C-alpha positions in Angstrom: 7.7 7.2 35.5 11.1 9.0 35.4 12.7 10.3 38.9 12.2 14.2 38.8 16.1 14.4 39.6 16.7 13.3 36.0 14.0 15.4 34.3 15.8 18.5 36.2 18.5 18.4 34.4 16.7 18.0 30.8 17.6 20.3 28.1 15.2 23.3 27.5 14.4 25.1 24.5 14.8 28.9 24.6 11.1 30.7 24.4 12.0 33.2 21.3 8.0 34.6 20.3 7.0 34.6 16.5 3.8 35.8 16.0 1.3 34.7 13.2 -1.7 36.1 12.2 -4.6 33.7 10.9 -8.2 34.9 10.0 -7.5 38.2 12.2 -6.3 36.5 15.3 -2.7 36.5 16.6 -1.0 33.3 17.5 2.5 33.1 19.0 4.4 30.7 18.7 7.8 30.3 21.0 9.3 27.7 18.9 9.0 28.7 15.5 12.8 29.1 15.4 13.3 25.6 15.9 12.1 24.9 12.3 15.1 26.4 11.1 17.2 22.7 10.7 20.8 24.6 9.7 20.9 26.7 13.1 23.6 26.1 15.0 21.4 26.7 18.4 18.6 23.7 17.0 21.4 21.5 15.9 23.0 22.1 19.8 19.5 21.6 20.9 19.1 18.4 19.2 22.7 17.1 20.5 21.9 18.0 23.8 18.5 16.5 23.7 20.3 13.2 22.5 23.0 12.9 24.6 20.2 13.4 28.0 18.3 10.4 26.3 21.5 8.4 26.0 22.3 9.5 29.5 18.7 8.8 31.2 18.4 5.5 29.5 21.6 4.1 29.5 20.5 1.4 31.7 17.9 -0.1 29.2 21.3 -1.1 26.8 21.3 -4.9 27.8 17.8 -4.7 27.2 18.0 -3.4 23.9 20.7 -5.3 23.0 18.8 -8.6 23.9 15.9 -7.8 21.7 17.9 -6.3 19.0 19.3 -9.9 19.2 16.4 -11.7 19.2 14.8 -10.1 16.4 17.9 -10.5 14.2 18.2 -14.0 15.0 14.6 -15.0 14.0 15.3 -13.1 11.0 16.1 -15.1 7.4 18.0 -12.1 5.9 19.1 -13.6 3.0 15.5 -14.6 1.0 13.6 -13.9 -2.0 9.9 -13.4 -3.1 8.0 -15.6 -5.4 8.5 -15.2 -9.2 5.7 -12.8 -10.8 5.4 -13.5 -14.3 4.8 -10.1 -16.4 5.3 -9.9 -20.6 7.4 -13.1 -21.3 9.7 -12.9 -18.0 9.7 -13.9 -14.0 10.7 -10.8 -11.5 11.4 -11.4 -8.4 13.4 -9.4 -5.5 16.4 -10.8 -3.4 17.7 -9.8 0.1 20.9 -10.8 1.4 22.2 -11.0 4.9 24.0 -7.6 6.1 22.6 -5.4 3.1 19.7 -3.1 3.9 18.1 -2.6 0.2 16.3 -5.4 -1.8 17.6 -6.5 -5.6 15.4 -6.5 -8.5 16.0 -9.9 -11.0 14.4 -11.3 -13.7 14.7 -14.6 -15.5 12.9 -15.2 -19.2 9.9 -17.3 -18.9 9.1 -20.2 -21.3 6.1 -20.8 -23.6 5.3 -24.4 -24.0 1.8 -24.4 -24.7 1.1 -26.0 -21.2 -0.7 -23.1 -19.2 0.3 -25.1 -15.6 4.1 -25.4 -16.7 4.3 -22.1 -18.1 2.9 -20.2 -15.2 4.7 -22.5 -12.5 7.0 -20.0 -11.0 11.0 -21.4 -11.5 12.7 -22.9 -8.5 15.4 -20.3 -7.3 18.1 -20.9 -4.5 18.1 -17.8 -2.6 21.7 -18.0 -1.9 23.3 -18.4 -6.0 22.0 -16.6 -8.8 20.7 -18.7 -11.9 22.9 -18.5 -14.8 20.7 -16.3 -17.0 19.6 -14.0 -14.0 19.8 -10.5 -14.9 19.7 -7.6 -12.0 17.4 -4.9 -13.4 18.5 -2.3 -10.0 20.5 -3.2 -6.8 19.3 -0.9 -4.1 22.4 -1.6 -2.2 24.5 0.1 -4.9 22.3 3.1 -5.7 22.7 3.6 -1.9 26.4 3.7 -1.6 27.9 7.1 -0.5 24.6 8.3 -0.4 23.0 10.2 3.0 19.6 8.7 2.3 18.1 6.3 -0.3 14.5 5.8 -1.2 13.3 3.2 -4.3 10.2 4.9 -5.3 8.0 4.2 -8.5 9.1 1.9 -10.8 7.7 0.5 -14.5 8.9 -2.0 -17.3 7.7 -0.5 -21.0 5.8 -3.4 -22.8 8.6 -4.6 -24.4 10.9 -5.3 -21.5 13.7 -3.5 -22.6 13.6 -0.4 -20.6 13.0 0.0 -16.7 11.8 3.8 -15.3 12.9 4.0 -11.9 12.9 6.9 -9.2 15.5 7.5 -6.5 14.9 9.9 -3.5 18.7 10.6 -1.8 17.0 13.7 0.5 14.0 11.8 2.5 11.3 14.7 1.2 9.9 12.3 -1.3 10.5 14.6 -4.3 12.4 11.6 -6.5 14.8 11.5 -9.4 13.5 9.3 -12.5 16.1 7.4 -14.5 15.5 5.3 -17.6 17.7 2.1 -17.8 18.2 0.3 -21.2 17.7 -3.1 -19.7 19.5 -4.8 -23.1 23.2 -2.3 -22.7 22.7 -1.7 -18.6 22.9 1.8 -19.4 20.9 4.8 -18.4 19.7 7.0 -21.0 20.4 10.7 -20.6 16.6 11.6 -19.7 16.6 12.5 -16.3 13.5 14.4 -14.4 14.0 16.5 -10.9 11.3 16.2 -8.6 9.1 13.4 -9.1 6.5 11.9 -7.0 5.1 8.3 -6.9 3.6 6.8 -10.0 4.9 6.1 -13.6 3.9 4.5 -16.7 5.1 3.9 -20.3 2.9 4.5 -23.1 2.2 1.3 -25.2 4.5 2.3 -28.0 7.3 2.6 -25.5 7.8 6.5 -26.4 6.8 8.1 -23.4 6.7 8.2 -19.8 4.0 9.5 -17.8 4.9 10.7 -14.1 3.3 13.3 -11.3 4.7 16.0 -9.6 3.6 17.8 -6.6 2.9 21.3 -5.6 4.0 23.4 -3.0 2.2 21.9 -0.3 3.7 18.2 -1.7 0.0 17.7 -3.1 0.3 15.8 -6.3 -1.6 18.1 -8.8 -0.1 17.2 -12.3 0.4 14.6 -14.3 3.1 15.1 -17.3 4.3 13.4 -20.5 7.7 13.3 -21.2 9.2 12.2 -24.5 12.1 9.8 -24.9 14.9 12.0 -25.9 13.6 15.2 -25.4 14.2 18.1 -22.4 12.0 17.7 -19.2 11.4 21.6 -19.7 9.7 20.3 -23.0 7.3 17.9 -21.1 3.4 17.9 -21.4 1.1 18.2 -18.4 -1.2 15.9 -19.4 -3.5 17.0 -16.4 -3.9 19.4 -13.8 -5.7 19.4 -11.0 -6.4 22.7 -9.2 -8.4 22.2 -6.4 -6.1 22.2 -2.9 -8.7 19.9 -1.5 -8.0 17.2 -4.0 -4.7 14.6 -4.8 -4.2 13.6 -8.3 -2.8 10.0 -9.3 -3.2 7.7 -12.4 -3.0 3.9 -13.1 -3.2 1.9 -16.5 -6.3 -0.3 -17.6 -6.3 -3.7 -17.5 -5.2 -3.9 -21.2 -2.4 -1.5 -20.6 -4.0 0.9 -23.4 -5.8 3.5 -21.6 -4.0 6.1 -18.6 -6.9 6.3 -15.8 -6.5 9.7 -13.9 -8.4 10.1 -10.5 -8.5 12.9 -8.7 -10.1 12.4 -5.2 -9.9 13.0 -1.1 -11.5 10.8 1.6 -15.0 12.0 0.6 -15.6 12.2 -3.1 -13.7 11.4 -6.3 -13.3 12.1 -10.4 -12.3 9.6 -12.7 -11.2 10.9 -16.6 -9.5 8.5 -18.9 -6.9 9.0 -22.0 -6.8 6.6 -25.0 -3.0 6.1 -25.2 -3.7 4.2 -28.6 -4.8 6.8 -30.3 -1.9 9.9 -30.9 -5.0 12.4 -31.2 -7.1 11.9 -28.2 -8.1 13.9 -25.2 -8.7 13.5 -21.6 -12.5 12.4 -21.4 -14.4 12.6 -18.2 -15.9 9.2 -16.9 -17.3 10.1 -13.5 -17.3 13.7 -12.5 -16.5 15.3 -9.1 -20.2 16.5 -9.0 -21.8 13.3 -8.1 -19.6 13.6 -5.1 -18.9 9.8 -5.5 -16.3 7.6 -3.6 -15.4 5.1 -6.6 -12.7 3.1 -8.7 -13.3 2.2 -12.5 -11.7 -1.1 -14.0 -12.3 -0.6 -18.1 -13.2 -3.7 -19.4 -10.9 -4.9 -22.4 -12.9 -4.5 -26.0 -16.6 -4.2 -24.3 -17.1 -0.6 -24.5 -18.2 -1.2 -20.5 -16.7 -0.3 -17.0 -16.9 -1.6 -14.2 -17.4 0.7 -11.0 -17.1 0.3 -7.8 -18.7 3.1 -6.3 -20.8 4.4 -2.9 -23.8 5.9 -4.7 -26.8 5.0 -1.9 -24.3 2.4 -0.5 -21.7 3.4 2.0 -20.0 0.3 2.1 -19.9 0.2 -1.6 -21.4 -1.9 -4.7 -20.0 -3.0 -8.0 -22.0 -1.8 -11.1 -21.3 -2.7 -14.5 -21.8 0.7 -17.4 -21.6 1.6 -20.7 -19.1 4.1 -21.8 -22.0 6.3 -23.1 -24.0 6.2 -19.8 -20.6 8.0 -18.3 -19.3 11.7 -18.4 -20.7 14.6 -17.2 -24.4 13.6 -16.8 -23.5 9.8 -15.6 -26.2 8.9 -13.3 -25.3 5.8 -11.1 -28.7 5.0 -10.9 -28.8 3.6 -14.5 -25.8 1.4 -14.1 -26.6 -2.6 -13.8 -25.5 -4.0 -10.3 -23.2 -6.6 -10.2 -22.5 -6.7 -6.5 -25.0 -5.2 -4.0 -24.8 -3.1 -1.1 -24.2 -5.2 1.9 -24.4 -3.5 5.7 -22.3 -6.2 7.4 -19.5 -6.5 4.0 -17.0 -3.5 2.7 -16.5 -3.7 -1.0 -12.9 -2.4 -1.3 -12.7 -2.5 -4.7 -11.9 -4.9 -8.1 -9.3 -6.4 -10.1 -9.8 -7.9 -13.6 -8.3 -11.1 -15.2 -9.7 -12.3 -19.0 -12.1 -14.8 -17.0 -12.8 -13.4 -13.6 -13.5 -10.1 -11.4 -11.5 -10.2 -8.5 -12.8 -8.5 -5.5 -11.4 -7.4 -2.2 -14.0 -7.4 0.5 -13.8 -7.0 4.4 -16.1 -8.8 6.1 -16.1 -9.9 10.0 -13.2 -7.0 10.0 -10.8 -9.6 7.9 -9.7 -8.7 4.1 -10.6 -11.5 1.8 -10.1 -11.9 -1.7 -13.6 -13.3 -3.8 -13.9 -14.1 -7.7 -16.8 -13.6 -10.2 -17.1 -15.4 -13.5 -17.1 -12.7 -16.4 -19.7 -14.8 -18.0 -22.7 -13.4 -17.6 -21.9 -10.8 -15.3 -24.5 -8.0 -14.6 -27.1 -10.6 -15.9 -29.7 -13.0 -14.2 -27.1 -15.8 -15.4 -24.6 -14.3 -13.6 -22.5 -16.9 -11.4 -22.0 -16.3 -7.7 -18.7 -15.0 -5.8 -16.2 -17.6 -4.7 -14.5 -17.1 -1.6 -10.7 -19.1 -0.8 -11.2 -20.8 2.4 -8.2 -20.3 5.1 -7.5 -22.3 8.6 -7.1 -19.0 10.5 -10.3 -17.5 12.1 -8.5 -14.0 12.0 -6.0 -13.0 8.5 -5.7 -10.6 5.9 -5.9 -11.7 2.3 -5.3 -10.1 -0.7 -5.0 -10.1 -4.2 -1.5 -9.1 -5.3 -1.4 -10.1 -9.0 -4.3 -10.1 -11.4 -3.8 -9.6 -15.2 -5.4 -10.2 -17.8 -3.3 -13.0 -19.6 -2.9 -14.8 -16.4 -4.6 -17.8 -15.7 -4.5 -17.5 -11.9 -4.5 -14.8 -9.2 -1.6 -14.6 -6.7 -2.9 -14.0 -2.5 -1.1 -12.6 0.1 -1.8 -13.8 3.0 -0.6 -13.8 6.9 -2.2 -13.8 10.5 -1.1 -12.7 13.8 1.3 -15.9 14.1 1.3 -17.0 10.6 4.2 -15.4 8.6 3.5 -13.9 5.3 2.5 -16.7 2.4 2.2 -16.4 -1.2 -0.5 -18.5 -2.8 -1.4 -19.1 -6.2 -5.0 -19.3 -7.1 -5.7 -21.0 -10.4 -9.3 -19.6 -12.0 -10.2 -22.6 -14.1 -10.8 -24.9 -11.0 -10.2 -22.5 -8.0 -7.3 -24.7 -6.7 -5.0 -23.0 -4.2 -1.3 -23.5 -4.2 0.8 -22.6 -1.4 3.7 -21.5 -3.1 5.6 -20.0 0.0 6.0 -18.9 3.5 7.9 -16.8 4.6 10.7 -18.6 7.3 11.1 -17.2 10.7 14.2 -18.8 12.8 13.3 -19.9 16.1 9.6 -19.6 16.5 6.8 -22.1 17.2 3.0 -20.8 16.3 1.8 -23.3 19.0 3.4 -21.5 21.6 0.8 -17.8 21.0 -2.6 -17.5 20.7 -4.3 -14.6 19.0 -8.3 -14.1 20.5 -11.0 -11.7 19.2 -13.1 -10.1 22.2 -15.1 -6.7 22.5 -15.0 -4.1 24.9 -18.3 -1.7 25.4 -17.6 1.7 24.2 -19.1 5.3 26.3 -21.8 5.1 24.0 -22.5 1.3 24.3 -21.0 0.4 20.8 -18.9 -2.8 20.9 -15.4 -2.3 20.0 -13.2 -5.2 18.7 -9.7 -6.1 20.2 -7.2 -8.4 19.2 -5.3 -10.0 22.0 -2.4 -11.7 21.5 -0.3 -13.4 24.1 1.8 -16.7 25.1 -0.3 -19.7 25.3 1.0 -20.7 28.9 0.7 -17.2 30.1 -1.2 -17.3 33.6 -4.3 -15.1 32.8 -6.0 -15.6 36.5 -3.8 -13.2 37.9 -3.0 -9.7 36.3 -0.3 -9.3 33.7 1.4 -6.5 32.0 -0.4 -5.3 28.9 0.4 -3.3 25.9 -2.7 -1.6 24.5 -2.1 0.0 20.5 -4.5 1.8 18.6 -4.8 4.2 15.5 -8.3 4.8 14.0 -8.0 7.4 11.5 -8.1 7.8 7.5 -10.0 4.7 7.1 -7.2 2.8 8.1 -7.4 -0.9 9.3 -5.3 -2.6 12.1 -5.4 -5.8 9.9 -4.2 -9.1 11.4 -0.5 -9.6 10.4 2.4 -11.3 11.4 5.7 -9.5 12.9 9.0 -10.6 14.2 9.6 -8.0 16.8 6.1 -8.2 18.6 7.5 -12.1 19.3 9.8 -10.7 22.3 7.7 -8.6 23.8 5.0 -11.6 24.4 7.8 -14.0 25.5 8.1 -11.4 28.6 4.7 -12.3 29.4 3.1 -9.2 28.0 -0.1 -9.0 27.0 -0.4 -7.5 23.5 -4.1 -5.6 22.5 -5.1 -3.9 19.1 -8.1 -1.6 19.6 -10.1 -1.7 16.6 -11.3 1.9 17.3 -13.7 4.1 15.3 -11.6 5.8 12.7 -10.4 3.1 11.1 -12.7 0.8 9.0 -12.6 -2.6 10.6 -16.3 -2.4 10.3 -16.9 -0.7 7.0 -17.7 3.0 6.2 -19.6 3.9 9.1 -17.1 3.0 11.6 -14.5 5.2 9.6 -17.4 8.1 9.7 -18.0 7.8 13.6 -14.6 8.5 14.1 -14.2 11.6 12.1 -15.2 15.2 12.4 -17.8 16.4 14.9 -17.6 12.3 15.9 -13.6 12.2 16.2 -14.1 12.4 20.2 -15.4 8.2 19.8 -11.5 7.3 18.6 -10.3 8.7 22.1 -13.1 7.4 24.4 -13.3 3.9 22.7 -9.7 3.5 23.3 
């Protein structure tokens, strides 16, 4: 605790009453004036608070310096991602020591007819560029001279010669959209302000689709920009007027259809726009009146949709439906079951390759990847799901790349004391190939332990705990414990490696994550039991 002699001198904000009225009730806010960012009195108060903090924490500076040095020493700053093959190119990112932003790069891929050779990533030196390597974007160059820099959405056209990307130089997540000609390295004249996340090119590269937000920062419009025209001429493709719904879009697996989704935490609506047909209109697939949480993958050329949904299935199920079974009168009871509901397994979503459905599922609190062959899907001949095996008891595995023309999927993997790994899973024989493990200096995983324990909540519910510590820590006597929890938005605190945590553990602290209700670790009901009138459980669990 901070001594009273120090807190007595803390700067205190002036009370300047402001009255606001809501639904006939008056509310007096003494600190409304602090919202005025440019007010000299506000700036003076913030300066005084910072100076006060520096004064009372001055004795901690040696510890801060030591922690920073340890984190920096363990971090390998010059590194690169495993290249991903898309439409004839290998795409990857570089990071360089002393530079805060990544560099987006690519090299041309070869097509020899040997799938294994053609889809095996090239070996690239983290220190040296390849002779034919192209730099698409250098975040360090883009950030130079700017008060703030964040890279938003990025999208490549089908031909691979145009790159649309968004930049935020204010920190308000309203981006400026630029389009770069990758053949010349020059920017097109097309520049659009006020763009939100989400970008896509039309199949013929004539148009860029993007979203914008309203005055409450809610994405509410999808717009289409025809290259070479003014932003004021951009067409509104779809507008979501319900203030309780967020709008977004993605491309179908064959990249010929714009999939439009409006949703919130309880239900969604999905429509589509055929980008290959200039005369096509937006078509409703699953209406919001069904009150379904769902996601849709269009099956290329089959006139069918693969739907992950929660109709009488709180942990979700996967169904197959023909497009004529969808629309305003869609009835989930008539869809064909592909993966049935389970009380102990939450289905997070699906992706499609040319031969398999890729499932993201959560079982025993951990996110996992499963495969189901497309042959016989939705029939009695459907094959059982296949799940790759990993060594850790508690881990996170997620599909980071799955495309129709790829003979493999890519899996990102990590555990509490396993630095991030990248695997390729070949679809033909389900062989797993380790492509990379993130390098970490001065780290020996054998020195640490991660275990799962359970605590009993006030109402008898069993709350999972992840307990991390040094393997040589004497647990027969009390030790300092740092407990972390979240428990909202169905967000799960999944196993994952973190360099900063090691410095805490090395000082004899036990680090505990309490997976309280309101998160998603134990399925949909775990979230619902920490929401609305049940929100109290989140806090009593902790």
